[in-house]
C-alpha positions, 0 to 999 in steps of 0.5 A: 537487522530488523528494519526497513531497507532504503531504496539505495540499500535494496539496489546495492543488495540486488547487485551483490546478489547478482555477483553471488549468482551470476548464472541465475540473477541479473539486474537491468534498468527497465525505465526512468522516473519523471525526475530521471531516477532509474527503475531497476528490475532484478530477475532470478531464474531462467524458467519459462513461467514468469512472476512479476513482483512490484515493490514500493508502488507507494513510497510510504509503504517501505516493507516491499523492498525488503520483501523483494530481496527475501524473495530473490534470495529464496529463489536464487538459493535454488528453492525447489520446494515447488515449481513456483520457486524452482529457478529452472521452471519459474523466473522471478522478476522484481521491480525494486522500486516503482516510485523512486521519486516518491520514495525520495520524498519519503526518505526518513521513514526507514530511520523513523521506524527503526527505533525499538518502539516506533510511533505514528508520530514519527511515521507521519512526520516522514511519510509521503504519498502522492496524489492519485494521478501521480501514483504509478499503479493508479495514474491510468485511472486518473487519465494520466500517463507516467513514465513509471506506469509506462515502464511497468506496462512494458514489462507486463507486455514483455513477460506476460506474467501468470502472476503479478504481486504488488507489495503494499503495507498499511499503517494500522490494522491487519493483513489482507489480499486483493486479487483480480481473479480467484485463487482458491488454494491461497486462503488456507495457507495465508490464514495459517501464516498470519496466525503463526506470526501473530498478525490479525487477518483484517476482515474488512477494508475500505478499498474492497468494501464491496468486492467478493469476499470468498474467505477471511482477508481475501477480496476478489475484484468484481467484474468490470461492469459492477461499478457500484461495487467499487470504492469511490474513485476506482470506477475505472480500475480496469485501466490500472496496472493491476488489471494489465496481466489479465490480457495474458490470462494472468492474475494480480495479487495485492498483498497488504501487511500492517506496520501496526496491528490491532486485534480489532481488525479481525473481530467478526462479531456484528457491530451493534450500531453500524449506522451511528458508527458510520455517521460518526466516522464520516464526521471524524474524517471531515472534521480532521480535514477541516482543521488541517485545511484551516491551517493550510488556508493561513499558510498558502501565501508563503508555502511553495506553489503546488506546481513545483512542490509535490507535498503542496499538491497533496494538501490541495488535492485532499482539501479539494474534496477528498475528505468529503469523498471518503465521508460521503461514501460511508454516509451512502451506506446508512441510507440503504433500505436494508443497512449493509451488514458490517462486522466490528472489523469493518468499522475498525477498518473505516475508523483507521481510514478516518484517522489516517487521512487528516494525519497524512495531511498534517504530517506534510503540512508540518514539514512545509511549515518547519521549512518556511521562512515566513514569521507566521510559520512557527505559530501555525506549526505549534498549533498544528503540532499540538493537534497532530500529537493528540491525533496520533495518541488517540489513534494508538490508544483507541485501536490498541495498536502494537508494532509488528516487527519488520521481520514478521511483516516481511515473512508474512508478505513473502510467504503469501506471495510464494503461496499465491505463485504456487496456486496461480501456477497450478491453476495454469498447468495442465 
């Protein structure tokens, strides 16, 4: 079955695993979402060392649930290949879905990408990503406390994991890993896994633009005082759930795998004209955002209010400065006395961000317009859909995107998590 599993399918599979391995696996509720949905954690093994895996922290990144089950089945099967996967030595604790409310609003992504040749057009019409203050891992940075966040903090304080792995994916690009501390043994197997599976290692990323980069595709969070080396909006990253295991000497690994890959993401050659390219990309994200906002302005009067509609909140958040925040951060690079050296891969990574920001907004707005009863809605939907379709086509052709089979995404992510656990455990053992 080469498709993403839904939240419900992941939960059902977890229960079946517990019934098959009653002495090794157990499932419990560790929290409740804002809308009353359960947050469940599957634990496999009885070892004294704890790994914490967080699936579906972003609802538009569906690979994590499927990866979570692959990891659970591996450990439950008695994989003693290393202390990290030996259930007698290490307990794997897997939060099956950190944001079930967001996943409910992204319901349809699994079906939309289950065709033989999924397209961005299908994906963005079903995907949903909440505002930063409503993302459980990120909310503390925005001075917001969510029950989902509090549940995760409580699990971290209870388990004191030596490693937390957050399972993420990116719409387009390559694979990379972000770490809160170095794992020197991870880069070699990570790169080997990606090569074997034919997935490019992404050599640049927007989120970790200024982070330490000890190896291709590996980014290590700089010290807390190095705020100038963080992406805009992440200056208080130390408050996030990613950094919580540091209280107990633990490390967090954020493992990203692409849905659609582009070989351009792994091109290490210096970009011949990075400054004009950065200016062009800043203009691209601003222009796309402006065009979506123009349609939003015409529709505001008959759309659901942001107080009650999460998609509307996202649209207003993006219109209220997010496009400019992204564009300005790139323009600042062009004003350095010595231009920041950028490979073609880094420009590619920023190109992806510039294209996806307006598409995320357009996909949400199209859904709201489709449901709106106002007589003006169909014409606005028609015009925005034309723009949306052209953007999707341009995105796919300009970056020469190719779909990465779900089984390959899961294999790369699960292997990388196991390698990270092995590396982190060896670093802690005397």
